[in-house]
Every structure is written in C-alpha cells, then in structure tokens.
N, C-alpha and C positions, 0 to 999 in steps of 0.2 A: 825516400824518393817523392819529389813533387811532380805530379802529372798535370798538364795544362791542356785541355782540349781546346782546339782553336779553329775558327773558320772566318777567313777574311778579317784577321785582327792585326794587320801590319801597323797600325797606329799605336796600339796599346801594347802589343806582346813584348816588345823590347823592354819597356819598363817593369812589366809584370815579371819577366824572367830575371831581370837584374835584382829586383827585391827579393824574390824567392831564393836566390843564390846566397843570401845571407843566412839562410837556415838549412840549406842542403846543397851538397855537391853534385847531387844526381837529379838533374832537372830535364824532364822529358816532355816535349811539346807534341801533341797528337794533332797533326794538321789534317783536317777532315775535307781535303780536296779544295783548298782555298784557290781563288783565282787572282789574288793579289800577291804581295811580296811577304807574306807571313813566314814562309819557310826560311827565306834569306835573312830576314831581321832576327829570327829566333837563333839561327846558327851563328850570326855575327856576335851576339851577346852570350854565346856559350852554351846554349841548350842543345841536347840531342833531339833531332826531329824524326819522328815516325809519320810517314805521310800516306794518306789514302789517295788512290788514284781518282776516285769520284767521291762527291759528297755523300756520305752514308747516314748522316743524321747524328744528333747529340749522343744517342745511345750507342751507336757504332764507335764513336770516339771514346766513350766511357769504357766500353768493352776492351778497346786497345790499351787503355791505361791499366787496366786490370791484368791483361796479358803480359804487358811490359814489366809490371811489378812482380808477377809470378816468375818470369824469366830471370829476373835479377835475384829473386830470393830475398826481397827487402823485408825489414821487420815491420814497416809501416809505410803507408802511402797517403799523401795529401792530394786531393783534387781541388783545383781552384780554376775559376773561369779565366779566359785569356783576354777578356774585353776591358779589364781594369776595374770592373764593379766591386770586386772583393779586394781587401787590404792584405797583402802578404804578411804584414806585421802582426797579424792575428794567428799566424801559424803556430807560434809557441802555445797560445791558449789551447788549441786542439790537442797538441802533443802532451802538454801538462795533464789535461783531462784523461787522456789515455793512460798515462803513467800513474795518475792519482786513482782512477777507478778500475783500470783493467778492462775498460769498455772496448768493444770491437768496431763499432761505428759511431763516430762522433760528428755531429752535425753543427755546422756554424749557423746559429739560428738569428734571424732578423726579428723574431717576435718574442723570445723568451723574456719574461720578467718585464713586459712592457718596453722591450728594446727598440720598437719600431717608432716610438713617439717623435724622436728627433732625426729621422732618416728620410722624411719627405717621400714616402712611398706613395706613387699615384693610387688614388682610391680604387680605380678599376682593377688594378693589379693586386691590390690588398684583398679585395673581395674574391677575385678569381683564385688566388692562393688559399685563402681560407676554405673555399669550397673544395679544392683538391686536397687540402689538409685533412678535412673531414672524411672525404671518400677513402683516403689512404688509411687513416686511423681506423675507420670502420672495417676495412679489409684486413689490416694486419694486426689490430689489437694493441698497437704500440702508441703510447700517449706522448707525442712530440708536438712541437709548435711550429716547425718549419720543414715540412716534408719535402718541399721542392728546391731547397737550397742545394747549390752544386758545390759549396765549399765544405769539405768533409775530410775526416781522417779515417783510415781503414787499417785494422791490425793484420798481422800475417794470417791469422785464423780466418778472419773474414775474407781476405783475398783468396784464400785457397778453398773455402767452402761455398761461397756464393757463386752460383753458375748463372751468368746472365744471357738474356736472350733478346730483349727489346733493343731496336735500332733507334728509336725516337726519343721524344721528351719524357716518355713515361718510365724510363730507366731508373730514375730516382726513387719513384714509388715502388717499382719492382724490386729494387735492393732492399727497401725496408720490409716489404712483405716476405720476402725470402729470408731475410736475417731473422725475422720474428719466428718463422717456421723452424729455423735452425736453433732457435733459442739463443741467439748471440746477444750480448749486451749492448744497447744503444743509449747513447748519451748526447747532450747538447751543451754548447757554451754560447754565450752572446757575442755576435759580431755585427758590424756595421757594413752596409753596402751603399754604393753610390747610385743615384738615379738621375744625375745630371749629365750622363754620358749619352750621346746620341746612338740610337739603334743597338741597345744591349741585348735585344732579343731579335733573332732572325726570322721568327715565326709569328704570324698573326695570333694575338692573344686568344681568340675564339677557337681557332684551329689547334693551338697548343692545348688548351683545356680539354677539347674533345679527344685529342690524341692521348693525353694522360689518363682520362677517365676510361677510354677503351682498354688501355694497358692494365689499369687496376682491375677492370672486369676479367680481363684475361687470366691474370694471376691470382685472383681470389678463389677460395674454396666455395663449393656450392652453398654451403650454409652462410658464409659471409656474403656471397652474392645476393642472397635473398635480402639481407639487411641492407647492403649497398644500393641495390635498385629501389627498394621500398623507401629508404629515407631520401635518396636523390629524386624519386618521383614526387614525394610529399613536398620536398623543398621547392621544386619547380612549380608544383600546383600553387602553393602558397604564394610564391613570387608572382606567377602569372595572375592569380586572383587580386593581389595587391595592386599591381600595375593596371589592371582592367577597371577596378573600382576607383583608382585615383585618377583615371583619365577618361571618364565618361564623356566629356565634352571635347576630347582631343581628337583631331584627325590626323595625327602624326602616323605616316605609313610605317616607318621603321618601329615605332612603339608597338603598333598593331601586329607587326610581324614577330617581334620579340614576345608578345603576349601569346600568340598562337603557338610559337615554338615551345614555350614554357608549358602551356596547357597540354599540348599533344605529347611532348616529351615526358611531363610528369604523369600523364595517364598511362603511357607505355611503360614507364618505370614501375608504377605500382602494379599494373597487370602482369609484368615480368616476375615481380617478386611473389605474387600469388601463384604463378605457374611453377616457379622453383619450389615454393612451399608445398604445393600439391605433389610435385615430383619426389621431394624428399619424404613425404609421407607414404607415397605408394612404394617406393624402392625397397624399404626394409621389409614391408609385407610380402612383396614379390619374391624377395630372396628367401624368406621363411617358407614360402610355398614350394620353392624349387628344392 
C-alpha cells in the first residue's frame, strides 16, 4: 500500500498518485482537512481518499496512514508526501532494501553518503534538519542520517507494533524513538528530493523545529532526556556566544533577539539536564529506603 498524507495539494497530488500507481494498486490519500480540490483530484486519478473533517496536523495524517494499513492487513506500506517533493520512482529502492535486509523501517534519506550535494537544499533547512537529526539520534540511539524524511517504508511488524500519539511534525521522530525501543530494524536508502517547489512546507521552520523538539522530549526516557537537554543547551550556548562575539559592532535587532534566545534557551537546557541528573541520582536511593 502507498499512503499519501496531503493538505491543500490539488496541484501536485494527481501526478504523485499517477506515478505511485506504477508500483501499487492500493493507493490511499489521507486528506487532512484540505480547503482546495485535493480530494476530487485524488479520486479522479484513482486513489482512495480518507478525509479528515478538520486539519489535524501531519502526525494525525500519518496515524491515519497506519490505521488504513492495519485495516487492510498489508505486508508493507510506503509513505510519500503529496506535494511532489519526493520521486515515486524511488519506491522500488525502499522495497528492495526491505526485502534484502528484512528491515522494518526504511528511510528515504537525502543525506546518506553525501547524497545532499546535488539537491540544492536551502542552507537554513539543512542546518535545522541536522539539529533535529542530532536530537532524535540522542533520544533514540539510532544512527541514521535523515530522521525527518517522510518518504519511508514500514513492514507489517512495524505497522502492528508502533503505537503513534503525536499529531504534529514530531511524528517522524516519535516513530524512530519507539521503533528503537521495540528493537525494530531501521535502515536507509539514498533518495533525491525537490526544493524548487513553492510552499513544500505548510509550517514556519522555527515553529516546526520547536514542535519536533518538544515531541522528542516527550517520548524520550529520563536518562535520554538528560543527554538531550544537556547537549541541546550546550549547542545553543555555543551558537549564541559565536553570534555575540562575531557581531560586537552590529546593531541588528533580529540578531540580538536570536542571541538572547540561544543564551537563555541554552542556559535552561543545561539547568534542566542538571535537574534530571539530580533526580535520577535521588530516585534509586529513595526506592532503596522505602
């Protein structure tokens, strides 16, 4: 089954569905409360459409993808974005990797083996994705190169065992954290993504990043949280210090605000890590006394 989460994608959804039909007869579009003609276009080209009455968020759409796959009892599910950023002709690469390695979650990675060099990924997005990659890797212990890619394949085992909660953009990290806890096999294959498409993301990059980080913190264990907050805090402090010392003569207000956010956020991150460390040290001793 190929599942396509979509929100206001009337321009691209038709071609995405048509290309996916070369590799599966079971195409399901999860329409997340679109206000345009996404539903009509998807049905015209032969997809089944599951529609949310209201926009619930990317995570809500992915949860519906999992529910649809479970209801059908499929042997595998591919998720691919509905905006045309991913190339459906890469679907066989993900399935081949699943068949070859027996992996339960296969990520279509934009970064593996230097794969990003010829994709013209905007610098700000690359930096943001790398930070989210680092946070997800710290929390899950899984060493992958593209934790935020929505182009993935899932085995029947992964579909049945991973219980999803997040309704927002943090769903990708949640899946990897929970897959690691379940000891599922995770793999990656190189794919290419387009960045010449207007409005490929419906969310502000900063809001996106904060939402994912909040989700990672939510699904991390306490010991992982200590490492997560500690490293995140140090990264923000280093970034804030660098920006401060490299702009001593600058009177740019936005730069000043970014510096203050980094310094305050970094201090809070380190402080939170120390509090968690203290709690983890006290809790075992308290349990022994009881």
